N, C-alpha and C positions, 0 to 999 in steps of 0.2 A: 694882718687883716685886709690890707689892700689887695694882696694876691687872692685871698679868699673871696673878696668882693668881685674881682674880675672873673674868677671861676664860677661863682654863683650867677653872675650876669650872663656868661656864656651858656650856663646850664639852662637858665630861663629861656633864652632865645632858642636853644636846641629843643627844649620841651614844647614850646609854642609851634615850632616848625613840624615836629613829629605829630603833634595833635592835629595840625592842619592836614597833614598827609593822611593820617588815619581816618579823619572825618570825611574828607573830600575824595579819597581814592580807596575804596574798600578792597580788601584782599580777595584775590580770585580763589575760589574753592575748587579742589580737584574732583575727579570722577567719584571717588569713594565718599566725599562729603556732599556733593551737589547732585549726584546721580548723572547718568549719561550712558554712553555706549563705549564698549571696548572691543576692538577687532584685531585679530592676529591674521596676517595674510602672508603668502609666499609667491613670488614671481615664478612664472613657468619658464625655467631656465632651458629646458629641452627645446621648447618652441623658439626661444630666443636664439639658440645656436643654429637651428634650422634656418631661421630668417637671415642670420648672418651668412650662412653658406649660400642662400639664394641671392643675396645682394652681391656677394663676392663673385658668384658664377656669372651674373649679368655684367659685372665689371670686366671679368676676364674675357668673356665672349666679345664685348664691344671693343676692348683695347687690342685683342689679338686680330680681329678682322681689320681694324684700322691699320695695324702694323703689317698686314699682308700674310700672316701665317696661314697655312693650309689646314684649317681646323674643320673636322667633320661635325663634331657636336660637343657640347658641354653638358654633362649629365649630373644632376644634383641628387645626392643621397643624404640620409640623416646625419652621417658622420664623415662625409668626404665629398669631393668634387672630382669627377673623372673627365679628363680632357682627351678626346679622340682625335689624333693627328694622323696625317697622311705620310709625310716624309720623315724618315728616321734621321736624316741629316739636319733637320730643323730642331731636333730635341734639345741640344745644348742651348740654342737661342731661346727656346720656349722656357727652359728652366731659368735662365738668366733673367728673362722678362718677368717671370713669376716672382723671383726673389726681390726684384726691384719694386714690383707693384704691391706686394703683400708681405708684411713683416711677420716673423714668428710662425711660419708654416712648415709642415713636413711634406716634402715632395718625394713620391715613390714612383717607380716604373714597374708595376706588377707584370706587365706583358707588353709585347711589341704593339705599338699603336695606341697605347693608353698611358696617360700620366695622371696619377692620383695626388690630390692636394688635401691635406688635413691641417686643421689648426692645432698648434702645440698646446700642451696642458697649461703653460703659463699664459697663453693668449686667452684660453677659455676661462681661466681663473680670473683674469683681469676683466673679461667681459661680464662675468657674473657679478663682480664687485661694482662695475659701472652701472649695471642694470638696477641693483639695489639703490645706489645713489640717485640715479635718474628717477626711479619710481618714488622715492621719498620726496624729492624736490617737486615733482608734479603733484603728488597728493597733498603736500603742504600748500601749494598754490590753490588747489581746489577747495580745501577745507577753510583756508583763509577767506575765500569768497562766500562761505556759508555764514560767516559772522559768529562762529563759535569762539567763546572767550578761552584763551590759553589752551588750545588743543595740543595733544602730544602726538607727534609722528616721528618715530625713532626706530633705529635698527634693534632687533631682538635676536641676540645671538649673532651668527655669521650671515645667515641668508633669509631671515624672516623680518617682518616689519610689524611694529605695534602701533596701533592708532587708538587714542582715547579722545572722546568728544564730550567734555563736561556740559551738562545741561541740555544735550541733544538726545531726544528719545525716539525719533522716527527711524527705527532700525532698517526698514526696507528702503527708505530713501538714502540712508547712509551707504548701504550696500550697493545701491544702484550708482551712486556718484563715485564711490571709492573703487568699485570693481570694474567700472567701464574703462576699456582701453582707449575709447574715443578715436578709434582707427577709421577716420573718415577718408574715403577714396572715391574718386570719380573715374569710371572706367567705360570704355567703349563697348556697347552691346553688339555681339556678333549675331546672336539669335536668342529666342526665348520660346518656352514651351511649358505646357502644364504637365508634361511627362519628362522626368529626368533622363530616362532611357533614350529618348529621341535625341537628346543633346550629346550623350556620351559617345555616339558614333562619330561626332565631329570634333571631339576633344583632342587637342594637341598639347605639346609642352608649353606653348605660348598662350594658351587659354585656360580658363577655369570655370567651373560650374558653381553658381551661387544661388541660394534660395531667396525668395522674396521675404519680406518681413512677416507676412501672414503664413508663409510656407505653402501657398497654393500655386505658385508659379516658379519656374526655374529659368535662370539666365546664363547663357554662355558669353563670357566677357573676356577681354584682354587681361592677361595675368599682370602686366605692368600698368599701374594707374597713371593717368595723365596729371592728376592732382592728388596730393596727400594732405593729411591733417597738418603737417609741418608747414604747408604753403599758405595756411590761413593767417590773415592779418587780425581779424576779429570775428566774433559771432554774436548774434543778438536775436531777441524774440521778434517775430513779425507775424503777418497773416498772409495766407495764400489768396488767390483770386476769388475764392468762395467764402472768405472771412474766417477760415479755420486756422488754429494755431500752427505756426511754422517757425523754422529757424533760418534767418538770413545770415549770410557770411560774406566777407570781403577777402580778396586774395592779396598777397604781396605783389609788388610791381613786377618782379621777375616771373612769378607764377601767372600773373595776369597776361603778360605777353605770350607765354607758352600756351595758356588756355585759349587765348584769342586765336592763335594760329591753328590750334587743334580743332576748335569749333567751326572755323571758317572752312576747313578741309572736309568736315564730316556733316555738313548740313543735310538734313533729311534722315540721319541715323539717330538711334537712341543712345542716351547717355545714362549709365547706371550710377546712382548715388548710393554707395555702399557704406554702411555703418555697422561696425562690429561683425563683419562678415555676412551681412544680410543686405539685400537690395531694398531700400525703403521707397524708392521711386525710380522710374526710368523714362523721363520725358524725352520727346523728340527734339533734336537740335534744329531750330527754325531759323536762326540767324547767328551771326558772330557774337559770342559772349566773352567778355574780357575779365573784369575785376570783381564781379559779384555774382552770387547765385542764391538759391533758396532750397532748403530741405523740407519737403512736404510729406505728409503721411497722416495716419490716424493717431495724432499725438494729443494728449491732454495738455492744458495750460502749464501744469506743474512739470510734465515731462519736457516741454519745450524750454522752460526756464532752466531745468537741470542740464539738458543737452547743450544749450548755449553756454552755460557755465563750464561744462566739461571741455567743449571745443575751444573756448577762450584760453583755458589753462594748459592746453596741449595734451598730446596722447601719451599713454604709457609705452615704454619700450617693448613690453610683452604683456600677455594676459596674466592676471593674478588669480589665485584661488584663496578663498577665505577658509582658514583652518579652524578658527574659533571666534565666536561672537557672544557678547554678554551685555545685557542691559541691566544697569544698576538703578533701581527706583529712587526718587528723591527722598522718600520716607526713610530709607535706610541711612542716608547721609544726615538727615535731620536728627535721627536718634543718636547717631555717632557724635554729632556736634553737641547735643544736649548732655549726653553722658560725659563727653570730654570737658564741658564747662563745669559740670558738677564735680568731677574728679579734680579739676584744677583748683576750684574754690576750696574744696575740702583739704587738698594737699597744701595749699597756701596757708590756710588757717592753722593746720598742724605745724607747718614750718615756722610760722609767726610765733606760735606759743613756745616751741622748743628754743628758738634762737633768742627770743627776748628773755625767757626765764633763765637761760644760761649766761647770756652776755649783757643783760640789762640795757643801758642806753646804747651800747655798741651794737646790740641786737636790733634796736630800732633803726640805727644807721644802716645796718645790713639790709633790713626790710625795705627801706627807702631805695637803696641801691638795686635791689631785686626788681622792685616796681619800675624803676627807671630802665633797667635791662629789658623788661618785658615790653615797655613802650618803644624803645629803640628797635627791638627785634620786629615788632609788629609794623612799625613805620618802614623799616627796611624791606620787609616782604611786600608791602603795598607800593613803596616807591620804585622797586625793581620789577614790579608786575609779576612777582613770583606766584606760584600756585601752591596753596596750602592743601596737604593731603593728610590722611591718618598717620603715615610714617613721619610726615612733617611735624605733626603734633607731638609724636614721640621724640623728635629732635628738640622741640621746644622744652619738653619736660626734662630731657637730659641736660639741656643747657641751663635750666634753673638749678639742677643739682650741682652742676659744675660751678655755677656762680656762688652757691652757698658754700661749697667746698673751699673755694678761694678765700672767702671771708673767714671761715673756720680756721684755715691754716694761718692766716695773718693774725687773727685774734689770739690764738693759742701761743703764737710766737711773742706777741706783745705781753701776754701774761707771764711768760718765762722771763722776759726782761724786767717786769715789775718784781718778780720774786728775787731777782738778782740785786734789787735795791735801787734801780734806776727810777728817775722821776717819770710821771705819766707821759709827758710830752716827748721825753727822750726815748721811752719805751715804745711809743708809737712810731717814732722815726726809725729806731733800730729794728723793730718788728717788720716794718715794710721793707727796709733795706735788705734784711737777711732772707726774706721769703720771696722777694721780687723775681729772682732768677728762676726759682721753681715754678712760680705762677706763670711767668713768661713762657717757660718751656712747655707747660701744660697747654696753654692757649695756642702756641705755634703748632704743636703736635696735632691738636684737634683740627686746626685750620687746614693743615696739609692733608690730614686724613679725609676731611670733608671734600676737599678739592679733588682728590683721587677718586672718591666715590662718585662725585658728580661727573667726572670725565669718563669713567668706565662703567658706571651703572646706568640703569634705564628705569623710566617710570617711577615707581614708589621709592627706589633707592635714591634717585635724583632729588625727590621731594625732601627726603630725610637729610641729604647732604646740603641742600640749599638752606634749610632752617638752621642746621648745625653751624654752617659757615657764617651766616649773618649773626646768629646768636653768639658765636665765639668773639667776634669783633665787638658786638654790643656789650658782652660780659666784661671784656677787658676795660672798656671805656667807663662803664658804670660801677662794676664791682671791684675794680682795682684803682683807677684814677680818681673817680668822684667819691668812692668810699673813703679814700685817704683825705680828701678835702673835707668831708663831713666829720671825720674823726678829729682832724686838726681844729675845726671850729668848736666842736664839743669840748676838746681838751683846753682850748684857750678860754672858753666860757666856764670851765670847771664843772661842766655838766656830765663829763664822761665817766661812767662807772662800768667795770668789767668783772 
C-alpha cells in the first residue's frame, strides 16, 4: 500500500501539471481545422543555373585579367561559358587556372581560340538542392515575421515546397510575400528614355535595359550592381520628403564603404533602385552616401510594411512559381472539429459500455486509464507546441484503440490465470508478467513507425506521426504502468471483479 500511495501521489502531481498545461497553453490547430492558406511552389532552377554561369563568368574574367592572360572575351550562354583567348601556348595555363578556381566543371576546347566551361551534372544537382534549402530557410524567416501560429514550410517531393498558413486568409498578400524574390539592387544609370528602341542601340554586354515600375520609362543601367540585397543590414518603414510611405534601409559596414566610394565618384549621375527587375526610382546622386538610403515610389502603407519585412529576411536565391494555391475557410474546420468531438464522445460511450460489461471493475480501471491517456496525449501536444490536424485526430483515435487493445490483452491473460486456479492477486501479477513483452514490443514498434513517418513524411503525415508518437508514450504510461497500479489497489481492497 505504501508503493501504491507513492504512485497515486505521483499520478496526482502529473494530472495537475497536465491540466495546467491544457488550460494555459491551448493546442495549435492545423490548416484543415482552423482554416488558412496552402501553397505549393517551385523554384526556377533554369534561371538559377543561368545566374550561376553569369557569376562564374564575372569571376573568370576578373581573375584572368589580373593574372595577365590575353583574353579577348568571356561570353555567357544558358548552358556554358565560352572563353576567347589569343595565344594557344596559354591554353594549358588557362585550363589549370580554371580547375583551381572552379570545382566540378567540364572544360572543352571545341575550336582554336575558344575554351568552353560547363558545370558537371553533380554540381548542378547540388545547386538545385541548395536552392531548395535556401528558399525554405528564407520563406520560414518571412512567415515567422507574419505572426502565423505553427506554419508549415517543408520540402514536397524532391524539388517543390509546401507552405501552410493556418488562420491566415489573405491569399493575395501571402502570394506577394512568399513569391517576391526581394532582389534589391542599386545600379548606375547610363541613360533613360521613354522608348526602349532608343536604348537598344547603346546596349552592350556590360549593360542591361530595365523598365520602370509603371512601365512607362526604360533605363539603360550597369549589369553589375554596386549594392545587392545581401548587403542590407536592416530595412524599416519610413516616409519620403513628401510624407508618402517609403522603405528605409541600412547597409553593412563593408557595403557602406563601397557605396560611399561609388557615390562620391558619380555625383551628378542617376542611381537606379531596382526591385524585382523593375526600377522603382532613379534619384540623382547629389553627395556622398554611405550607410543608408530610401526606396520611394507609389507604395501603399501595407506594401511598405511587406517590402520592409521581405528585405529584412533576405532575398530568395531565384524566382519561384506558384503551382497550386488553396484557401480553406474556417467554417470547414469548425464542422470537422464538431463532428470529431461528436464521434469521439459516441465512440467513448460505446467503448465504456463494452469494456465495463465484459470486465466489470477491471473495465472501470481500464476506462480511467484511457481517460488518463487522453489527458497525457493532449498535454503532450500542447506542451510541445505541436499542431493538431485531421490526420492527427485519426492518430488519436488509433492510439485509443491501441490502449484498449493492451488492456484487453492483459485482462484476458489474467482470466486465464484465474481459470488455472491461481488467486486473484497472483493472477494479476502473472498476467502482467506474461503479456508485458508483447505489449512492450507493440509500443516500441509503433513509436519507431511514427518516428519514420515524421522523418520522411510531410504535412498531414507528420501530424499523424506526431500524435501517434506522443500517444504511444502516453499509452504505455497510463494503460500499462498505472493500469497495473489501479488493479493492484482494487485487488488488495477485494473490489476487483473480472
